[in-house]
TORTILO-799364 format. One record per residue: residue in one letter; z, x, y of N, C-alpha, C in turn. Coordinates in steps of 0.05 Angstrom, whole numbers, plus 5000, padded with zeros to 4 digits. Atoms other than C-alpha are relative to their C-alpha. Layout:
<atoms>
AZXYZXYZXY...
</atoms>
This chain:
<atoms>
M498749814973496853635017502449754995T497250134987504253395026499849945028G500550214973506053065091502150285016S498849844992508053455146500849765029S497850164988513653145198500450175023R497949774978516653285268502449965000D498049995002523153215283500949724998H499050365002525952465264502749945000R496950065010533552425258500449725013A500050295003532851785293496849905002E502550155011527751355261498949875027T501850204984522151125302500149625001T499350285007522950365310497149834996L502850125009517049885288500249795017A500050274987519649325331497849855014D502550154974514049185371496849974971R502849945026508549285295500349734996H500250235015506148755263497750224971V500949965028503748995187499849834979L500150115027500848785129499650044976V499449855021502148895062498849784984A501650075030496848755002501750114988G499449995040499748694936503749985018G497950004993506948644980503349934987T498850085027510248254920500350144984G499549855025509548754870501450294993N498949825012513249334840501050175022V499949794974512449804896500049915028G500750134978509349324950503549955020R496950184993517148924949502450275020H497349864988521049584974498350195029V501549824958515449805032501149705017V499050184979515949075054502950015022A496549954987523949185058499950305016A500049804986523449885088498749855032L501450044962518549635147501649775015L498250204991522848985154502850135013Q497749844990528949455168500150155017R500949864986525249885209499749795029G501050224974523849195256497449864998A504450075002515849095243500449654991K500750165008514348455230497950084984V502049885023510248495165499449614990V501450215009505447995134499349974972V500950005032504547835055499149834988P501350295023499347425021500850094979S500849965018499747294955499549754981R502150175016495546844901503249824987S496850165014503546644870502849895020E498650164975507846234921502950024989G497049945010513946314874500550325006K499549724998512747124879501249895031L499249994977513146984955502149855006D497950125001518546564951503250264995A498349755009523147154915500250135017L499249704981520847674963500849895023R498750144975522747205020503950075002S497549965009530047154980501750235004S498849795010530647874969500650205028V499849954982529848005037501950005027G497350064983536047595068499650005027E500150024968536047605140497750075023A502649904991529947935156498149884997S501850185012526047405124498649845038E501150104971525747195203497350025018R502549794992520547805215498049924975L502149985032516547655141499249705006V502150214996511147205148498449954973T501949975027508146955080497749774994V502150105000501646645065498850014971V501049985017499046435004497149944990G503649884991491546664994499750184976D500349805016488247174960498150195017V501449784975486647775006497950194991T502649895012481648004960497749925001D501250185003477847484962498650015026E500649874973472047565013500349805022K498850314976473146735043501650065002D496750024995480546775037501050255018G499549764977481247445064499749945021A500050044975478047275124501149855018R498050284979481746645135503150114996I496349874990488147005124500250195028R500649834984485447545172500449785030D500350194979483746995222503549925010E497150044992491446665219501050135003I497949874988494447265227499250035023A501050034973490347365284501549835019G499250284983492846665316503850044993W496349945008501046805283500350195031L498749744991501647525313497250155016P503449924974494547635367501550315007P504350005005490348105363500850034965G500549865033492748225287501750254990P498949775006495548785248500450185021D500349704986497249435282499350134965A499949835010497949775215498949754970V499850125026495849585138500850134976V498549905023499349765075498949854970A500550135017495349645012501050174965S498149925029499549684939499149834984L501250175007494649344900499350194963G501349865030493049524817502649914984R498450045022496549324747499250184981W500449765026496949744686498649944981A502450105009491649614647499850254966N500249845015492649974575497650104982A502350015007487550324535499650224985P499449795018489050634469497250234999S502449845005481250934466498149855026M502550184980475850804520498249934986L502050075014470950814466500649674982A499850275010474650164435500449805014A499150174991476349894500496749765010T502550144986471149344526499149925024R500850034976466449184579502049825021A498850184993470348654598502449995019E497849915000477148974604499150325027L501149834981473449524642499349895030V501050124967470849034697502949915009A497950154990477548694705501350285010T498449784995480349434715499650075029L501549814978475649674764501549685026E499550154970476848944810502349985003D495649964991484349044800500950285026Y500949724982483449794841498349975011V500649904974477450004873499149705020L501650204992474049294882502149875022A497150114981481448994910500050185027H498749834985482749554955496750075020F502049924982475549634981499349715016M500250204993475648844997502149965025V497150054982482748885036498450205029A501049814980479049525078497649885018R502750084983472849125094501249825009T498850394985476548475120501850235026F498249894981481648965154499450235023L500249774975480149615187497449985017P501049974989474949375224501749855027V497950044985480348945258501550275020L499249794986484849545271498250195009A502349764983477650025296500849815037E500550134973478449515353503050045025H497449934982485749645383501650234980G498449825002488450165340502249964978G498450025023493150295278499650174979S499749865017494150525213498649844974Y500350215029491650345138500950224976T499549865012494850695087499749774960S500550165024492350595008501950214983I498549825022497550824953498849944977N499949885026496051044891501650134985G498249745028498651474826498550164992P501149755011496951984786498450004986S502449995032492651764735497249965015A502450034978487151754803499250334992F500249714997487552584786500550134971G499450035026489152574712499449874976T500350225015488852234643502250104982W497549915023494152194581499549764983P500550185012493551744524500449735009G499450334981492951014550499149935026S499950114972491051084612496949925004G503249964992483351124609498849785027L500350134985482150484640500350055041V498850064970486450524700499650285017S501549764975484251294714497350025020I502849994988477351154723500149805028A501650074977478150604765501650075036T498749844976484150944807498250255007A501249954992479251504817498349935021A501550234982474651084845501049905031Q499150054980479150834888500950255027S499949694981481851494913497650065024M503149964996473951694929499649815027L500050164975474451014973501450045020A498550014969480151215018498850255011R501749744981477051865026497649965024V503550144980469851575046502149895029L498850214976473951115092501150235023A498749814983478451655121496750205012A501949794982471552115138498649665020E502050204985467551355159502049975027I497850044973474351335210500950115017A499349744993475651975233499150015036P500949984965471451905302501649815014R498350264989475651245317503350155002E497849845000481451785338502649774996S497950185002485851095340500949934976V499550135030485850965270500050204978R499449765015489151355213499449864976V500050125030487051175143501950294984T498249765025492351605091500049854978E499250065029491851535018502950114991L496949795002499351644994499650094961V499450065026499551834914502750114991I497149985017506651754875499150084976H500349835032507652294826500549864975P498850025037508652064750503849915010S496350065006516552184762500349855014A499150244974516451674819498849724985W500650235010513251044781501849875009I497450164991517050564796498649684985G499850215015519450034754500449675008P499250274983521149194761502250035020D496149954992528949484777500250125025G500149754977526349954835500450354992T499249795010527650494787496950114979R500549805014524151074744501450104981G497249925025528351284678499150274999G499949714998529352004697498650085031G502749894977524052014759502550105021P498549914974527952394823498849735033I501050094985523951864868500849604997D500650245008526051104871498749825020G501950194993522950494892500149965040P499050054972526950384963499650345014A500049774994526251184977496249975006V502350014990518451024968498649875027G500650164974518450495018500150125022R499149984986521950835061497950235018Y501649824991516851395066497349915002V501950124988511450915067500549845034A499350084975514850685128499350135030A499649804991515351295151496350165012I503349984998507051425154498749785019V500850254978506250645192500950225023A499049944964510850915244499250295008G501449734992506851645246502250265001D498749785005513652025228498650194978V501249845022510152325171496150055011T502049984987503852555187497550174980G501049915027497652935146497949864990G501250205019492352745098496350135006P499350304998487752445092501449904965T497150105020491752425018503350204998L498049885002498452595018501449934980R498150065032503452694951502649915004L497750025008509652454940501250004975D499549985022512652794892502650194997S497249775010519953204909501449825026H497150154975526953014948498950135024E500849914978523753554997498549795025Q501350214979519053055032501149825007L497650254983524552555046501750125011E498049974968527952935083500049915025V500950224976524352555139501549795004L499450285004527752025122502850015008A497249944991534752335133501349895025
</atoms>
């Protein structure tokens, strides 16, 4: 399903919002962080790498005063709980929104040649990582309302040479998002959305995809629009055309 929208020629401010971005130092996540900051949100980004957090802080310039970074593993049960509790102390009562942009590419020329360890590692990078973030933070959102956005890619719905490991893991990630959306539906104050980015919009380290119509900053702005409620629909939205970005104009 593509997203529907209201008339948003004036963007909804996020100045009173606290947003956690899991995977906020990644190729897609860093654009999400920048877009959220541009709308005025206070953004929390956890990472196991202090160096990546330093680079992220430098990249957002003056907006870094609204960026809170914390060294830790948000996908680990104990460390994730620590990060959750620390956020509640810094920005009570905790995040109003969570964006999960997790996972890294794992090439598999043939699944018959892939090892058990490679499959387990890919499942951990995608479905288990998303499961732990949701398990840690969705109960917090359920207490006072908010939104949860899971970012996925086209490999969840198809396969091509080399994509086997990631296709399996992201398909499970997609089902996880849909299960969470169904379970949380009775709590009308919480929205769970899966955003699937079309293959032509895959984002590289420089924020672009060769020949693709949608770049990293546009993806970031679209996610910020979901958080703000400017884009609605779901539980699965697909970002695959410039027309969908008209809400950002």
